[in-house]
PQR file of N, CA, C, O and H, with PARSE charges and radii, in Angstrom:
ATOM      1  N   MET A   1     -54.378 -10.297 -46.553 -0.4000 1.5000
ATOM      2  CA  MET A   1     -52.210 -10.274 -47.886 -0.0000 2.0000
ATOM      3  C   MET A   1     -52.407  -9.613 -48.185  0.5500 1.7000
ATOM      4  O   MET A   1     -52.019  -8.647 -47.528 -0.5500 1.4000
ATOM      5  N   TYR A   2     -53.494  -9.178 -49.934 -0.4000 1.5000
ATOM      6  CA  TYR A   2     -53.151  -8.653 -50.666 -0.0000 2.0000
ATOM      7  C   TYR A   2     -52.612  -7.274 -50.256  0.5500 1.7000
ATOM      8  O   TYR A   2     -51.879  -6.650 -51.024 -0.5500 1.4000
ATOM      9  H   TYR A   2     -53.809  -9.963 -50.468  0.4000 1.0000
ATOM     10  N   GLN A   3     -53.035  -6.696 -48.818 -0.4000 1.5000
ATOM     11  CA  GLN A   3     -53.322  -5.165 -48.866 -0.0000 2.0000
ATOM     12  C   GLN A   3     -51.773  -5.032 -48.042  0.5500 1.7000
ATOM     13  O   GLN A   3     -51.191  -3.950 -47.962 -0.5500 1.4000
ATOM     14  H   GLN A   3     -53.631  -7.202 -48.194  0.4000 1.0000
ATOM     15  N   ASP A   4     -51.295  -6.141 -47.531 -0.4000 1.5000
ATOM     16  CA  ASP A   4     -49.662  -5.870 -46.905 -0.0000 2.0000
ATOM     17  C   ASP A   4     -48.662  -6.095 -48.340  0.5500 1.7000
ATOM     18  O   ASP A   4     -47.638  -5.417 -48.420 -0.5500 1.4000
ATOM     19  H   ASP A   4     -51.767  -7.020 -47.595  0.4000 1.0000
ATOM     20  N   LYS A   5     -48.888  -6.731 -49.066 -0.4000 1.5000
ATOM     21  CA  LYS A   5     -48.387  -6.736 -49.842 -0.0000 2.0000
ATOM     22  C   LYS A   5     -48.153  -5.344 -50.557  0.5500 1.7000
ATOM     23  O   LYS A   5     -47.084  -4.815 -50.860 -0.5500 1.4000
ATOM     24  H   LYS A   5     -49.721  -7.281 -49.001  0.4000 1.0000
ATOM     25  N   LYS A   6     -49.821  -4.769 -50.797 -0.4000 1.5000
ATOM     26  CA  LYS A   6     -49.686  -3.992 -51.686 -0.0000 2.0000
ATOM     27  C   LYS A   6     -48.902  -2.783 -51.093  0.5500 1.7000
ATOM     28  O   LYS A   6     -48.611  -1.956 -51.957 -0.5500 1.4000
ATOM     29  H   LYS A   6     -50.690  -5.198 -50.551  0.4000 1.0000
ATOM     30  N   GLU A   7     -48.313  -2.345 -49.297 -0.4000 1.5000
ATOM     31  CA  GLU A   7     -48.093  -1.202 -48.965 -0.0000 2.0000
ATOM     32  C   GLU A   7     -46.411  -1.264 -48.543  0.5500 1.7000
ATOM     33  O   GLU A   7     -45.703  -0.533 -47.851 -0.5500 1.4000
ATOM     34  H   GLU A   7     -48.550  -3.017 -48.595  0.4000 1.0000
ATOM     35  N   GLU A   8     -46.132  -2.662 -49.415 -0.4000 1.5000
ATOM     36  CA  GLU A   8     -44.697  -2.300 -49.238 -0.0000 2.0000
ATOM     37  C   GLU A   8     -44.885  -2.284 -50.649  0.5500 1.7000
ATOM     38  O   GLU A   8     -45.423  -1.186 -50.793 -0.5500 1.4000
ATOM     39  H   GLU A   8     -46.708  -3.255 -49.978  0.4000 1.0000
ATOM     40  N   LEU A   9     -44.811  -2.692 -51.570 -0.4000 1.5000
ATOM     41  CA  LEU A   9     -44.975  -2.491 -53.033 -0.0000 2.0000
ATOM     42  C   LEU A   9     -44.849  -0.499 -52.873  0.5500 1.7000
ATOM     43  O   LEU A   9     -43.947   0.277 -53.188 -0.5500 1.4000
ATOM     44  H   LEU A   9     -44.374  -3.584 -51.453  0.4000 1.0000
ATOM     45  N   LEU A  10     -45.921  -0.325 -52.381 -0.4000 1.5000
ATOM     46  CA  LEU A  10     -45.430   0.772 -52.271 -0.0000 2.0000
ATOM     47  C   LEU A  10     -44.507   2.128 -51.040  0.5500 1.7000
ATOM     48  O   LEU A  10     -44.467   3.358 -51.024 -0.5500 1.4000
ATOM     49  H   LEU A  10     -46.654  -0.955 -52.125  0.4000 1.0000
ATOM     50  N   LYS A  11     -44.216   1.595 -50.620 -0.4000 1.5000
ATOM     51  CA  LYS A  11     -43.359   2.042 -50.009 -0.0000 2.0000
ATOM     52  C   LYS A  11     -41.403   2.122 -51.087  0.5500 1.7000
ATOM     53  O   LYS A  11     -40.317   2.637 -50.823 -0.5500 1.4000
ATOM     54  H   LYS A  11     -44.249   0.596 -50.633  0.4000 1.0000
ATOM     55  N   LEU A  12     -42.022   1.188 -52.417 -0.4000 1.5000
ATOM     56  CA  LEU A  12     -40.254   0.901 -52.584 -0.0000 2.0000
ATOM     57  C   LEU A  12     -41.174   1.844 -53.992  0.5500 1.7000
ATOM     58  O   LEU A  12     -40.397   1.924 -54.943 -0.5500 1.4000
ATOM     59  H   LEU A  12     -42.905   0.770 -52.632  0.4000 1.0000
ATOM     60  N   LYS A  13     -41.927   2.218 -54.171 -0.4000 1.5000
ATOM     61  CA  LYS A  13     -42.424   2.578 -55.343 -0.0000 2.0000
ATOM     62  C   LYS A  13     -41.448   3.479 -56.078  0.5500 1.7000
ATOM     63  O   LYS A  13     -40.766   4.111 -55.272 -0.5500 1.4000
ATOM     64  H   LYS A  13     -42.558   2.153 -53.398  0.4000 1.0000
ATOM     65  N   GLY A  14     -41.198   3.709 -57.173 -0.4000 1.5000
ATOM     66  CA  GLY A  14     -40.179   4.741 -57.764 -0.0000 2.0000
ATOM     67  C   GLY A  14     -38.123   4.221 -57.762  0.5500 1.7000
ATOM     68  O   GLY A  14     -37.084   4.537 -58.340 -0.5500 1.4000
ATOM     69  H   GLY A  14     -41.752   3.196 -57.828  0.4000 1.0000
ATOM     70  N   LYS A  15     -38.568   3.371 -56.798 -0.4000 1.5000
ATOM     71  CA  LYS A  15     -36.483   2.755 -56.067 -0.0000 2.0000
ATOM     72  C   LYS A  15     -36.403   2.034 -56.709  0.5500 1.7000
ATOM     73  O   LYS A  15     -37.387   1.465 -57.181 -0.5500 1.4000
ATOM     74  H   LYS A  15     -39.413   3.114 -56.328  0.4000 1.0000
ATOM     75  N   ASN A  16     -35.344   1.784 -56.967 -0.4000 1.5000
ATOM     76  CA  ASN A  16     -34.532   0.312 -57.802 -0.0000 2.0000
ATOM     77  C   ASN A  16     -34.545  -0.690 -56.995  0.5500 1.7000
ATOM     78  O   ASN A  16     -34.543  -0.507 -55.778 -0.5500 1.4000
ATOM     79  H   ASN A  16     -34.545   2.247 -56.583  0.4000 1.0000
ATOM     80  N   VAL A  17     -34.561  -2.027 -57.592 -0.4000 1.5000
ATOM     81  CA  VAL A  17     -35.029  -3.332 -56.161 -0.0000 2.0000
ATOM     82  C   VAL A  17     -34.053  -3.953 -57.650  0.5500 1.7000
ATOM     83  O   VAL A  17     -33.598  -3.403 -58.653 -0.5500 1.4000
ATOM     84  H   VAL A  17     -34.563  -2.176 -58.581  0.4000 1.0000
ATOM     85  N   THR A  18     -34.060  -5.563 -57.044 -0.4000 1.5000
ATOM     86  CA  THR A  18     -33.648  -6.447 -57.365 -0.0000 2.0000
ATOM     87  C   THR A  18     -34.433  -7.610 -57.398  0.5500 1.7000
ATOM     88  O   THR A  18     -34.455  -8.354 -56.418 -0.5500 1.4000
ATOM     89  H   THR A  18     -34.429  -6.010 -56.229  0.4000 1.0000
ATOM     90  N   ALA A  19     -35.310  -7.938 -58.776 -0.4000 1.5000
ATOM     91  CA  ALA A  19     -35.956  -8.783 -59.111 -0.0000 2.0000
ATOM     92  C   ALA A  19     -35.243 -10.174 -59.405  0.5500 1.7000
ATOM     93  O   ALA A  19     -34.188 -10.344 -60.016 -0.5500 1.4000
ATOM     94  H   ALA A  19     -35.291  -7.333 -59.572  0.4000 1.0000
ATOM     95  N   ILE A  20     -36.448 -11.566 -58.559 -0.4000 1.5000
ATOM     96  CA  ILE A  20     -35.154 -12.923 -59.620 -0.0000 2.0000
ATOM     97  C   ILE A  20     -36.665 -13.116 -59.597  0.5500 1.7000
ATOM     98  O   ILE A  20     -37.448 -13.102 -58.647 -0.5500 1.4000
ATOM     99  H   ILE A  20     -37.305 -11.428 -58.063  0.4000 1.0000
ATOM    100  N   ILE A  21     -36.901 -13.335 -61.156 -0.4000 1.5000
ATOM    101  CA  ILE A  21     -38.284 -13.708 -61.554 -0.0000 2.0000
ATOM    102  C   ILE A  21     -37.684 -15.220 -61.858  0.5500 1.7000
ATOM    103  O   ILE A  21     -36.644 -15.536 -62.436 -0.5500 1.4000
ATOM    104  H   ILE A  21     -36.265 -13.346 -61.928  0.4000 1.0000
ATOM    105  N   ASP A  22     -39.021 -16.288 -61.081 -0.4000 1.5000
ATOM    106  CA  ASP A  22     -39.034 -17.952 -61.546 -0.0000 2.0000
ATOM    107  C   ASP A  22     -39.337 -18.126 -63.016  0.5500 1.7000
ATOM    108  O   ASP A  22     -40.461 -17.697 -63.279 -0.5500 1.4000
ATOM    109  H   ASP A  22     -39.866 -16.032 -60.611  0.4000 1.0000
ATOM    110  N   GLU A  23     -38.804 -18.534 -63.876 -0.4000 1.5000
ATOM    111  CA  GLU A  23     -39.155 -19.189 -65.036 -0.0000 2.0000
ATOM    112  C   GLU A  23     -39.735 -19.757 -65.956  0.5500 1.7000
ATOM    113  O   GLU A  23     -40.031 -19.704 -67.150 -0.5500 1.4000
ATOM    114  H   GLU A  23     -37.891 -18.883 -63.662  0.4000 1.0000
ATOM    115  N   GLY A  24     -39.849 -20.647 -64.506 -0.4000 1.5000
ATOM    116  CA  GLY A  24     -40.278 -22.495 -64.963 -0.0000 2.0000
ATOM    117  C   GLY A  24     -38.945 -23.524 -65.199  0.5500 1.7000
ATOM    118  O   GLY A  24     -37.793 -23.259 -65.543 -0.5500 1.4000
ATOM    119  H   GLY A  24     -39.608 -20.690 -63.537  0.4000 1.0000
ATOM    120  N   ARG A  25     -39.454 -24.522 -64.940 -0.4000 1.5000
ATOM    121  CA  ARG A  25     -38.348 -25.862 -65.278 -0.0000 2.0000
ATOM    122  C   ARG A  25     -36.846 -25.080 -64.802  0.5500 1.7000
ATOM    123  O   ARG A  25     -36.014 -24.924 -65.697 -0.5500 1.4000
ATOM    124  H   ARG A  25     -40.390 -24.737 -64.661  0.4000 1.0000
ATOM    125  N   SER A  26     -36.555 -24.658 -63.584 -0.4000 1.5000
ATOM    126  CA  SER A  26     -36.115 -24.782 -62.722 -0.0000 2.0000
ATOM    127  C   SER A  26     -34.555 -23.559 -62.824  0.5500 1.7000
ATOM    128  O   SER A  26     -33.402 -23.627 -62.397 -0.5500 1.4000
ATOM    129  H   SER A  26     -37.230 -24.785 -62.857  0.4000 1.0000
ATOM    130  N   ARG A  27     -35.696 -22.066 -63.984 -0.4000 1.5000
ATOM    131  CA  ARG A  27     -34.449 -21.725 -64.086 -0.0000 2.0000
ATOM    132  C   ARG A  27     -35.408 -20.192 -63.823  0.5500 1.7000
ATOM    133  O   ARG A  27     -36.546 -19.872 -64.167 -0.5500 1.4000
ATOM    134  H   ARG A  27     -36.632 -22.011 -64.330  0.4000 1.0000
ATOM    135  N   LYS A  28     -34.268 -19.443 -63.009 -0.4000 1.5000
ATOM    136  CA  LYS A  28     -34.343 -18.004 -62.787 -0.0000 2.0000
ATOM    137  C   LYS A  28     -33.433 -17.271 -63.122  0.5500 1.7000
ATOM    138  O   LYS A  28     -32.240 -17.551 -63.007 -0.5500 1.4000
ATOM    139  H   LYS A  28     -33.344 -19.703 -62.730  0.4000 1.0000
ATOM    140  N   ARG A  29     -34.121 -15.720 -63.806 -0.4000 1.5000
ATOM    141  CA  ARG A  29     -33.423 -15.033 -63.732 -0.0000 2.0000
ATOM    142  C   ARG A  29     -32.933 -13.905 -63.110  0.5500 1.7000
ATOM    143  O   ARG A  29     -33.377 -13.736 -61.974 -0.5500 1.4000
ATOM    144  H   ARG A  29     -35.090 -15.492 -63.898  0.4000 1.0000
ATOM    145  N   ILE A  30     -32.126 -13.056 -63.526 -0.4000 1.5000
ATOM    146  CA  ILE A  30     -31.688 -11.578 -62.534 -0.0000 2.0000
ATOM    147  C   ILE A  30     -31.815 -10.773 -62.743  0.5500 1.7000
ATOM    148  O   ILE A  30     -30.858 -10.378 -63.408 -0.5500 1.4000
ATOM    149  H   ILE A  30     -31.766 -13.194 -64.449  0.4000 1.0000
ATOM    150  N   GLU A  31     -32.971  -9.592 -62.514 -0.4000 1.5000
ATOM    151  CA  GLU A  31     -32.585  -8.094 -63.198 -0.0000 2.0000
ATOM    152  C   GLU A  31     -32.685  -6.939 -62.226  0.5500 1.7000
ATOM    153  O   GLU A  31     -33.214  -7.345 -61.191 -0.5500 1.4000
ATOM    154  H   GLU A  31     -33.749  -9.913 -61.974  0.4000 1.0000
ATOM    155  N   LYS A  32     -32.466  -6.019 -62.181 -0.4000 1.5000
ATOM    156  CA  LYS A  32     -32.356  -4.718 -61.662 -0.0000 2.0000
ATOM    157  C   LYS A  32     -33.502  -4.146 -62.515  0.5500 1.7000
ATOM    158  O   LYS A  32     -33.629  -4.121 -63.739 -0.5500 1.4000
ATOM    159  H   LYS A  32     -32.036  -5.690 -63.022  0.4000 1.0000
ATOM    160  N   ALA A  33     -34.598  -3.526 -61.165 -0.4000 1.5000
ATOM    161  CA  ALA A  33     -35.597  -3.027 -61.406 -0.0000 2.0000
ATOM    162  C   ALA A  33     -36.285  -1.990 -61.085  0.5500 1.7000
ATOM    163  O   ALA A  33     -35.895  -1.722 -59.948 -0.5500 1.4000
ATOM    164  H   ALA A  33     -34.494  -3.546 -60.170  0.4000 1.0000
ATOM    165  N   ILE A  34     -37.213  -1.101 -61.436 -0.4000 1.5000
ATOM    166  CA  ILE A  34     -38.121   0.071 -60.765 -0.0000 2.0000
ATOM    167  C   ILE A  34     -39.121  -0.631 -61.343  0.5500 1.7000
ATOM    168  O   ILE A  34     -39.374  -1.191 -62.410 -0.5500 1.4000
ATOM    169  H   ILE A  34     -37.530  -1.319 -62.359  0.4000 1.0000
ATOM    170  N   ILE A  35     -40.044  -0.228 -59.344 -0.4000 1.5000
ATOM    171  CA  ILE A  35     -41.007  -0.017 -59.046 -0.0000 2.0000
ATOM    172  C   ILE A  35     -41.931   1.313 -59.755  0.5500 1.7000
ATOM    173  O   ILE A  35     -42.136   2.475 -59.402 -0.5500 1.4000
ATOM    174  H   ILE A  35     -39.839   0.227 -58.477  0.4000 1.0000
ATOM    175  N   LYS A  36     -42.358   0.477 -60.935 -0.4000 1.5000
ATOM    176  CA  LYS A  36     -43.304   1.961 -60.963 -0.0000 2.0000
ATOM    177  C   LYS A  36     -44.531   2.142 -60.712  0.5500 1.7000
ATOM    178  O   LYS A  36     -44.620   3.326 -60.387 -0.5500 1.4000
ATOM    179  H   LYS A  36     -42.192  -0.467 -61.221  0.4000 1.0000
ATOM    180  N   ASP A  37     -46.179   1.359 -60.643 -0.4000 1.5000
ATOM    181  CA  ASP A  37     -47.204   2.133 -60.241 -0.0000 2.0000
ATOM    182  C   ASP A  37     -47.848   0.599 -59.482  0.5500 1.7000
ATOM    183  O   ASP A  37     -47.452  -0.534 -59.753 -0.5500 1.4000
ATOM    184  H   ASP A  37     -46.107   0.397 -60.907  0.4000 1.0000
ATOM    185  N   VAL A  38     -48.631   0.862 -58.760 -0.4000 1.5000
ATOM    186  CA  VAL A  38     -48.943  -0.493 -58.361 -0.0000 2.0000
ATOM    187  C   VAL A  38     -50.188  -0.466 -58.051  0.5500 1.7000
ATOM    188  O   VAL A  38     -50.080   0.613 -57.468 -0.5500 1.4000
ATOM    189  H   VAL A  38     -48.953   1.783 -58.540  0.4000 1.0000
ATOM    190  N   TYR A  39     -51.312  -0.720 -57.929 -0.4000 1.5000
ATOM    191  CA  TYR A  39     -52.414  -1.477 -58.511 -0.0000 2.0000
ATOM    192  C   TYR A  39     -52.922  -1.663 -57.735  0.5500 1.7000
ATOM    193  O   TYR A  39     -52.225  -1.714 -56.721 -0.5500 1.4000
ATOM    194  H   TYR A  39     -51.400  -1.597 -58.403  0.4000 1.0000
ATOM    195  N   ASP A  40     -54.720  -1.955 -57.478 -0.4000 1.5000
ATOM    196  CA  ASP A  40     -55.616  -2.838 -57.071 -0.0000 2.0000
ATOM    197  C   ASP A  40     -54.899  -4.480 -56.859  0.5500 1.7000
ATOM    198  O   ASP A  40     -54.516  -4.898 -55.766 -0.5500 1.4000
ATOM    199  H   ASP A  40     -55.286  -1.914 -58.301  0.4000 1.0000
ATOM    200  N   ARG A  41     -54.846  -5.047 -57.798 -0.4000 1.5000
ATOM    201  CA  ARG A  41     -53.927  -6.205 -57.362 -0.0000 2.0000
ATOM    202  C   ARG A  41     -52.915  -7.192 -58.556  0.5500 1.7000
ATOM    203  O   ARG A  41     -52.669  -8.387 -58.721 -0.5500 1.4000
ATOM    204  H   ARG A  41     -55.157  -4.707 -58.686  0.4000 1.0000
ATOM    205  N   ILE A  42     -52.536  -5.875 -59.221 -0.4000 1.5000
ATOM    206  CA  ILE A  42     -51.572  -5.848 -59.969 -0.0000 2.0000
ATOM    207  C   ILE A  42     -50.361  -4.955 -59.454  0.5500 1.7000
ATOM    208  O   ILE A  42     -50.433  -4.314 -58.405 -0.5500 1.4000
ATOM    209  H   ILE A  42     -52.735  -4.905 -59.087  0.4000 1.0000
ATOM    210  N   PHE A  43     -49.205  -4.966 -60.306 -0.4000 1.5000
ATOM    211  CA  PHE A  43     -48.354  -3.843 -60.006 -0.0000 2.0000
ATOM    212  C   PHE A  43     -46.925  -4.102 -61.571  0.5500 1.7000
ATOM    213  O   PHE A  43     -46.812  -5.169 -62.176 -0.5500 1.4000
ATOM    214  H   PHE A  43     -49.146  -5.486 -61.158  0.4000 1.0000
ATOM    215  N   THR A  44     -45.990  -2.735 -61.888 -0.4000 1.5000
ATOM    216  CA  THR A  44     -45.510  -3.203 -62.776 -0.0000 2.0000
ATOM    217  C   THR A  44     -44.065  -2.248 -62.376  0.5500 1.7000
ATOM    218  O   THR A  44     -43.802  -1.167 -61.850 -0.5500 1.4000
ATOM    219  H   THR A  44     -46.081  -1.869 -61.397  0.4000 1.0000
ATOM    220  N   ILE A  45     -43.198  -3.666 -63.130 -0.4000 1.5000
ATOM    221  CA  ILE A  45     -41.349  -3.126 -63.041 -0.0000 2.0000
ATOM    222  C   ILE A  45     -41.173  -2.273 -64.240  0.5500 1.7000
ATOM    223  O   ILE A  45     -41.979  -1.995 -65.128 -0.5500 1.4000
ATOM    224  H   ILE A  45     -43.412  -4.544 -63.557  0.4000 1.0000
ATOM    225  N   GLU A  46     -39.789  -1.877 -64.047 -0.4000 1.5000
ATOM    226  CA  GLU A  46     -39.317  -1.837 -65.651 -0.0000 2.0000
ATOM    227  C   GLU A  46     -38.333  -2.139 -65.511  0.5500 1.7000
ATOM    228  O   GLU A  46     -37.687  -1.781 -64.526 -0.5500 1.4000
ATOM    229  H   GLU A  46     -39.134  -2.104 -63.325  0.4000 1.0000
ATOM    230  N   ILE A  47     -37.583  -3.354 -66.984 -0.4000 1.5000
ATOM    231  CA  ILE A  47     -36.932  -3.967 -66.837 -0.0000 2.0000
ATOM    232  C   ILE A  47     -36.459  -4.089 -68.104  0.5500 1.7000
ATOM    233  O   ILE A  47     -37.073  -4.677 -68.995 -0.5500 1.4000
ATOM    234  H   ILE A  47     -38.108  -3.644 -67.783  0.4000 1.0000
ATOM    235  N   ASN A  48     -34.742  -3.241 -68.315 -0.4000 1.5000
ATOM    236  CA  ASN A  48     -34.385  -3.114 -69.479 -0.0000 2.0000
ATOM    237  C   ASN A  48     -35.640  -1.852 -70.484  0.5500 1.7000
ATOM    238  O   ASN A  48     -35.884  -1.955 -71.686 -0.5500 1.4000
ATOM    239  H   ASN A  48     -34.243  -2.763 -67.592  0.4000 1.0000
ATOM    240  N   ASN A  49     -36.089  -1.025 -69.758 -0.4000 1.5000
ATOM    241  CA  ASN A  49     -36.543   0.219 -70.565 -0.0000 2.0000
ATOM    242  C   ASN A  49     -37.960  -0.314 -70.957  0.5500 1.7000
ATOM    243  O   ASN A  49     -38.800   0.432 -71.460 -0.5500 1.4000
ATOM    244  H   ASN A  49     -35.891  -0.942 -68.781  0.4000 1.0000
ATOM    245  N   MET A  50     -38.203  -1.726 -70.688 -0.4000 1.5000
ATOM    246  CA  MET A  50     -39.760  -2.548 -71.112 -0.0000 2.0000
ATOM    247  C   MET A  50     -40.054  -2.747 -69.563  0.5500 1.7000
ATOM    248  O   MET A  50     -39.249  -3.071 -68.689 -0.5500 1.4000
ATOM    249  H   MET A  50     -37.521  -2.332 -70.279  0.4000 1.0000
ATOM    250  N   ILE A  51     -41.791  -2.395 -69.410 -0.4000 1.5000
ATOM    251  CA  ILE A  51     -42.540  -2.086 -68.236 -0.0000 2.0000
ATOM    252  C   ILE A  51     -43.090  -3.724 -68.357  0.5500 1.7000
ATOM    253  O   ILE A  51     -43.358  -4.202 -69.459 -0.5500 1.4000
ATOM    254  H   ILE A  51     -42.444  -2.131 -70.119  0.4000 1.0000
ATOM    255  N   THR A  52     -43.205  -4.417 -67.240 -0.4000 1.5000
ATOM    256  CA  THR A  52     -43.674  -5.992 -67.435 -0.0000 2.0000
ATOM    257  C   THR A  52     -44.999  -5.535 -65.832  0.5500 1.7000
ATOM    258  O   THR A  52     -44.915  -4.861 -64.805 -0.5500 1.4000
ATOM    259  H   THR A  52     -42.987  -4.028 -66.345  0.4000 1.0000
ATOM    260  N   SER A  53     -45.777  -6.154 -66.318 -0.4000 1.5000
ATOM    261  CA  SER A  53     -46.996  -6.294 -64.522 -0.0000 2.0000
ATOM    262  C   SER A  53     -46.250  -7.375 -63.907  0.5500 1.7000
ATOM    263  O   SER A  53     -45.330  -7.931 -64.508 -0.5500 1.4000
ATOM    264  H   SER A  53     -45.846  -6.701 -67.152  0.4000 1.0000
ATOM    265  N   PHE A  54     -46.690  -7.770 -62.463 -0.4000 1.5000
ATOM    266  CA  PHE A  54     -47.218  -9.087 -61.893 -0.0000 2.0000
ATOM    267  C   PHE A  54     -48.534  -8.958 -60.852  0.5500 1.7000
ATOM    268  O   PHE A  54     -49.085  -8.046 -60.236 -0.5500 1.4000
ATOM    269  H   PHE A  54     -47.437  -7.318 -61.975  0.4000 1.0000
ATOM    270  N   SER A  55     -48.643  -9.845 -60.956 -0.4000 1.5000
ATOM    271  CA  SER A  55     -49.660  -9.949 -60.265 -0.0000 2.0000
ATOM    272  C   SER A  55     -49.547  -9.463 -58.221  0.5500 1.7000
ATOM    273  O   SER A  55     -48.824  -8.480 -58.384 -0.5500 1.4000
ATOM    274  H   SER A  55     -48.195 -10.585 -61.457  0.4000 1.0000
ATOM    275  N   PHE A  56     -49.724  -9.507 -56.946 -0.4000 1.5000
ATOM    276  CA  PHE A  56     -49.389  -9.723 -55.638 -0.0000 2.0000
ATOM    277  C   PHE A  56     -49.990 -11.511 -55.567  0.5500 1.7000
ATOM    278  O   PHE A  56     -49.542 -12.000 -54.529 -0.5500 1.4000
ATOM    279  H   PHE A  56     -50.311 -10.306 -56.814  0.4000 1.0000
ATOM    280  N   SER A  57     -50.357 -11.960 -55.908 -0.4000 1.5000
ATOM    281  CA  SER A  57     -50.225 -13.611 -56.038 -0.0000 2.0000
ATOM    282  C   SER A  57     -48.278 -13.993 -56.667  0.5500 1.7000
ATOM    283  O   SER A  57     -47.417 -14.805 -56.330 -0.5500 1.4000
ATOM    284  H   SER A  57     -50.721 -11.564 -56.751  0.4000 1.0000
ATOM    285  N   ASP A  58     -48.337 -13.256 -57.343 -0.4000 1.5000
ATOM    286  CA  ASP A  58     -46.901 -14.009 -58.051 -0.0000 2.0000
ATOM    287  C   ASP A  58     -46.035 -14.144 -56.952  0.5500 1.7000
ATOM    288  O   ASP A  58     -45.374 -15.131 -56.631 -0.5500 1.4000
ATOM    289  H   ASP A  58     -49.036 -12.597 -57.617  0.4000 1.0000
ATOM    290  N   LEU A  59     -46.157 -12.424 -56.107 -0.4000 1.5000
ATOM    291  CA  LEU A  59     -45.323 -12.101 -54.684 -0.0000 2.0000
ATOM    292  C   LEU A  59     -45.686 -13.480 -53.576  0.5500 1.7000
ATOM    293  O   LEU A  59     -44.678 -13.890 -53.001 -0.5500 1.4000
ATOM    294  H   LEU A  59     -46.694 -11.622 -56.368  0.4000 1.0000
ATOM    295  N   ILE A  60     -46.540 -13.962 -53.348 -0.4000 1.5000
ATOM    296  CA  ILE A  60     -46.889 -14.958 -52.356 -0.0000 2.0000
ATOM    297  C   ILE A  60     -46.483 -16.035 -52.859  0.5500 1.7000
ATOM    298  O   ILE A  60     -45.591 -16.667 -52.292 -0.5500 1.4000
ATOM    299  H   ILE A  60     -47.359 -13.629 -53.815  0.4000 1.0000
ATOM    300  N   CYS A  61     -46.804 -16.285 -53.524 -0.4000 1.5000
ATOM    301  CA  CYS A  61     -45.792 -18.424 -54.863 -0.0000 2.0000
ATOM    302  C   CYS A  61     -44.475 -17.866 -54.928  0.5500 1.7000
ATOM    303  O   CYS A  61     -43.606 -18.728 -54.799 -0.5500 1.4000
ATOM    304  H   CYS A  61     -47.528 -15.772 -53.985  0.4000 1.0000
ATOM    305  N   LYS A  62     -43.938 -16.400 -55.126 -0.4000 1.5000
ATOM    306  CA  LYS A  62     -42.674 -16.975 -55.554 -0.0000 2.0000
ATOM    307  C   LYS A  62     -42.107 -16.812 -56.960  0.5500 1.7000
ATOM    308  O   LYS A  62     -40.931 -16.868 -57.319 -0.5500 1.4000
ATOM    309  H   LYS A  62     -44.644 -15.700 -55.230  0.4000 1.0000
ATOM    310  N   THR A  63     -43.250 -16.590 -57.696 -0.4000 1.5000
ATOM    311  CA  THR A  63     -42.949 -16.378 -59.314 -0.0000 2.0000
ATOM    312  C   THR A  63     -41.926 -15.177 -59.458  0.5500 1.7000
ATOM    313  O   THR A  63     -41.108 -15.057 -60.371 -0.5500 1.4000
ATOM    314  H   THR A  63     -44.206 -16.544 -57.404  0.4000 1.0000
ATOM    315  N   ILE A  64     -42.171 -14.065 -58.092 -0.4000 1.5000
ATOM    316  CA  ILE A  64     -41.185 -12.777 -58.400 -0.0000 2.0000
ATOM    317  C   ILE A  64     -40.590 -12.424 -57.062  0.5500 1.7000
ATOM    318  O   ILE A  64     -41.481 -12.241 -56.233 -0.5500 1.4000
ATOM    319  H   ILE A  64     -42.835 -14.163 -57.351  0.4000 1.0000
ATOM    320  N   ILE A  65     -39.409 -12.274 -56.595 -0.4000 1.5000
ATOM    321  CA  ILE A  65     -39.052 -12.667 -56.109 -0.0000 2.0000
ATOM    322  C   ILE A  65     -38.362 -10.578 -55.557  0.5500 1.7000
ATOM    323  O   ILE A  65     -37.387 -10.209 -56.211 -0.5500 1.4000
ATOM    324  H   ILE A  65     -38.685 -12.423 -57.269  0.4000 1.0000
ATOM    325  N   LEU A  66     -38.839  -9.691 -54.645 -0.4000 1.5000
ATOM    326  CA  LEU A  66     -38.343  -8.200 -54.762 -0.0000 2.0000
ATOM    327  C   LEU A  66     -37.108  -8.635 -53.371  0.5500 1.7000
ATOM    328  O   LEU A  66     -37.090  -9.318 -52.348 -0.5500 1.4000
ATOM    329  H   LEU A  66     -39.631  -9.991 -54.114  0.4000 1.0000
ATOM    330  N   LYS A  67     -36.267  -7.808 -54.089 -0.4000 1.5000
ATOM    331  CA  LYS A  67     -34.434  -7.671 -52.964 -0.0000 2.0000
ATOM    332  C   LYS A  67     -33.996  -6.025 -53.005  0.5500 1.7000
ATOM    333  O   LYS A  67     -32.973  -5.644 -52.436 -0.5500 1.4000
ATOM    334  H   LYS A  67     -36.282  -7.252 -54.920  0.4000 1.0000
TER
END
């Protein structure tokens, strides 16, 4: 399961995506982002010149959705 997510992210590395981030308590934030790096269990994205990391489980649990 993680390997599938990793392969999907590797295809998007360096490209612009829309990130929908669940901040809890029914709050969602929509940002333009760039996928910077993909590691074994995490990936990093750049939003507004800041690097943020997420785990593949965040994708599976839909804490972050990338389009």
